[in-house]
N, C-alpha and C positions, 0 to 999 in steps of 0.2 A: 687238484684243479677244481675251481668253483663250478657248481652246477649251473650258474647263470650263463656260462659260456656256451651252452648247448644251443645250436641253431643248425637246422638241416642245410639252410642256404649258405652258411659260413662255417664249414666243419672245423673242429679243433685242430691244433697244430699237429697232433699225432695222426690225423687223418689226411693231411696234405700229402699228395703224391701217391696215396693208396689207390689201388686199382679196384674201382667199385664192382666190376663184373668179373674180375679175375677169379678163376677157379669156380665160377658159377654162382657164387654167393655175393650179394651186394651189401657192402658195409654201409654205404650211405642210405640205403633203404631200411636199415635196422639201427637207427640212432639209439634205440633203447638198450642195445648191447653195450655201447660206449658209456651210457649213463650207469648201467649196472656195474661196469668195471670201475668207474669212478667212485661209486658208492662203496664198492669193495675196498678200493685203495684207502678211502677215508676211514673205514672201520677196521682195517687190518691191525692198527696199533692196539686198539681195545681188545681185539680178538686174541692177540698174542700176549696180553698183559700178564696172564697167569703162567706163561711158559718162559718167555724171554722178553727183554726190554727192546722196544723199537724206538729209535731216536726221533722219528717223525712219521707222519702219514706217508703212504706210498704214492707213486705217481704212475700214470698210464703213459708208457713211452711210445708204443707203436701198435697199430692194428693193420693186418694185411690178409688178403685172400690167398689161399694156397690149396694144395692137394695133400691128402693124408700121406701118400707115398713120398712126396717131395719133402714134407716137413720131417717125417721120421728118418729119411735119409740124411738130413742135415743134423739130426739130433742123436745119431747113433752113439751109444756109450754113456749118455747122460742119465742121471737118476730122474725118475718121473713117478708121480702119484697117479694112479688110475682112479677116477671118480665115477661113480655110478649114479645114474638117474633112473630109479626103478619105475617111475611113472611112465616114462617113454621107452623103457628098455634100451637105453643108450648110455654110452660111456664117453668120457672126455679125458684129456691129459693135463696135468699140471707139471711142467718140465722145469728142472732146476739147472743152473750152470755148474761147471766143474768145481767151483769153490764152495758149493753149498755145505758140505760136511764141516769143513773148517770154520766157515762163517757161523753156522748154528752153534757149534761147540764154543766158539768165542763169545757169542751172544748170551749163551746160558751160563758159562763158567767164568767169563771175563776174558778180555784180551782183544786183539785186532788181527783178523785173519788175512787182511789184505797184504799181498806181496809174499805170502808164506806158503801158498798152496802149490803142491807139485802137479804136473800134468795129470789129467784124468787117467791116462793109460798106465801110469806107474803103479797104481794100487787100487784095490776095491775098498769100499767103506767097511769099517769094523762093525761089529754087532751093536756097540754103543752108539756109533754115529748113525747107523741105519735106524735105530730106535728114535733118536733125537730128530732126524729129518722126517721120519714118519709122523711124529707128534707135531712137528712144525706144519706139515701138510694137513693134518686133521684140523688144526686151529684155522688155517687159511680156508679150508673147505667150508667151515661154518660161516666165515666172513663172506665167502663168495655166494653162498645160499642166501644170506641176508641181503647182498647186493641186488639179487634178482627178485626180492620180495615185492617190489612195486610193479614189475613187468616181467612176465614170463613165469614167475613162481617156480623156478627150477629147484626141486628138492634134491640136493647132491649129497652123496655120502662117500667118505674115503673107503676105498676097497682094498688097495694094496700099493706097495712101493716096489718098483722094479727098475732095472737098468735097460734102457731101450735097445733092442736088438731085433725085434720082430716087426717087419713092415706091415704085418696083418694084425697089429695090436688092437686096432679099432675096427676090424672087419675089412671091408673092401678097401683096397689101397688106392683106388682111383677116385675115391669119394672126395667131394669138395669140403673145404673147412676154412675157418677163420682163426688165425693165430694172433694173440694179443700178449704183448710183453708189459709186465708191471714190475717196478722196482720197489722192494720193501727195504727201508733203511733200518737195519737192526743195530744193536750196540756192538756187534762184531763186524759190521761193515754192510755194504749193500748186498742184497740178496735178490737178484733178478729172477722173476718167475714168468714163464711163458705158458699161457693157456691155449690149448688146441680144442676148438669147438667144431666138431664134425657136423655135416648137414643132418645126420640122423638125430642129433640133439636139437639143432636150431630150427629145423623145418616145422616141428609141432608147435613151436611158440613164435614162429616168424611174425604172425599177425600182431601179437603182443609187443614184439620188439620194434614195430614200426612207430610206436608211440614213445616219445621221450618225455617222461614226467618233469624233467628240469626245464623244458621249453614252454610249458603252459603258464607257469607263474614263478617268478624268482623266489628262491628259498634261501634261508640263512645258511651261511657256511658253518658246518658242524664244528670245524676247528675253532672258528671265532667264538661260537657259542660256548664251547668248553673253556676257552681262555677267559671269556667274560665271567662265566659262572665261578671259575676258580678265583679270579681276582676279587669279585664281589663278596664271596663267602669268607675270604681271608682278610677283608678290610677291618682294621681295628676300630672299635667303638667303645665309648665310655658309658657305662650303665650306673645310674645313681639310685640308691635306696633312700627314700625319704620317710623317716619315722613319723614326724609331725611338723606342721608349719605353725609358727606363732607370730601374731601381729605385734609389732613394737614400733615405738617412735625412734627417730634418729638420736634423741637424747638418751633413751634407754640403752641403745647399743653403745653409745659413747661412754656410758658408765660401767660397761662390762669390766670385771676384774677377775684375776686368777682365783679359783676356788669358789666363785659364785655359783649358786645352784639355780637353774631355770626350771620353773614349774610347767608341766605339760597338762593340757586340759583333757587329754584322752579322747578327743573327738574322732580319732582314727580307729577306735575300737581295738587298739592293740595291733592293728595291721600296718604293714610297711608297704609304701607305694613304690613300685619300680618304674623308673623313667629312663628314657634313652633319647638323646638329642632334643630334650624338652617335651617329649611326648610320653604321656602316661600309658603304660602297656600292661602291667600286671599288679594285682594285690598279692602280697606275700605274708607269710607268718614268720616272725623272728624266733630263732631257736639257737641252739648251741650244739656243735659236733666237734669232737677231738680238740676241745679247748678253744675253739674259734666260733665266732658268731656265724650263723648260717641263715639262709632264707629258703623257705619252702613256698613255691608258687602255688597259689590257691585258685585264682580265677583271673580271666582277662578283664581289663577295664573297658567297658563299653562307652564310647564317646557319645554324649547326648547331643541332640540337635538344639543348638542355642537359639535358633530362630523360632522354635516353638510350633512349627507347622511342617507337614510333609511337603516335599517338592512337588510342584505342579507340572504334569506331563502334558 
């Protein structure tokens, strides 16, 4: 979701219908939280690059106010990563759906987990699956911390992976919280992740979250920038190496014959000029390597001011 769409007066689609004051925490008064989650969703692909392939950037699906007790009751039996914010002595949850183990295995080793996952009550995760899901959570934790870099500055660390069963997992069960669901599209299928931000974590940074960095000035879409950079850097170009230029008449050229030898004047001091699209870019030295001619770049060609005078300011 582009950051340009952030406006407090016109909330994004995933805020429509949300209860601003439900559970005691106002979503609309903390637009910076939505901005941080969008930054997380945009950086999730890069964060997972060394672990598994994500087919596209994530998307923020929903944000809602809730109570810790209510949320944990809805999420019983699901795998969750406990994240710790040492600066505020607070914890939050990163909760996965029942397909997470098969989805991550398919994303890492290949395949498609959709439609093949047994109900969560049928079995627990194996040690290998637990390790893979834990590593998945660690990478997403780094992306989430990066998402809060511009507002809030929450330094989050992966603490442990557990199956939700304790309604006191985050302390007081009647405490207010905000739940936000983000979908990460991995090579093994969609991996929905729900973050539970309790008030013990949000209240210390609530003032920072009232500011939405995306609403102050439009910024470029990171996805568009990456695609543009990739396209530009892969564009094919023809580079020409010029040994020397010789002035001749049309009659001289017309008399060229096979085997004729052209004399060079040596004005280039033995250097080769490298050109691209008609622009002189480097002076090179001609050499030979592995039976082929080669060029060693020696220095850049500085374009002279042909008007002979510096510009007037």
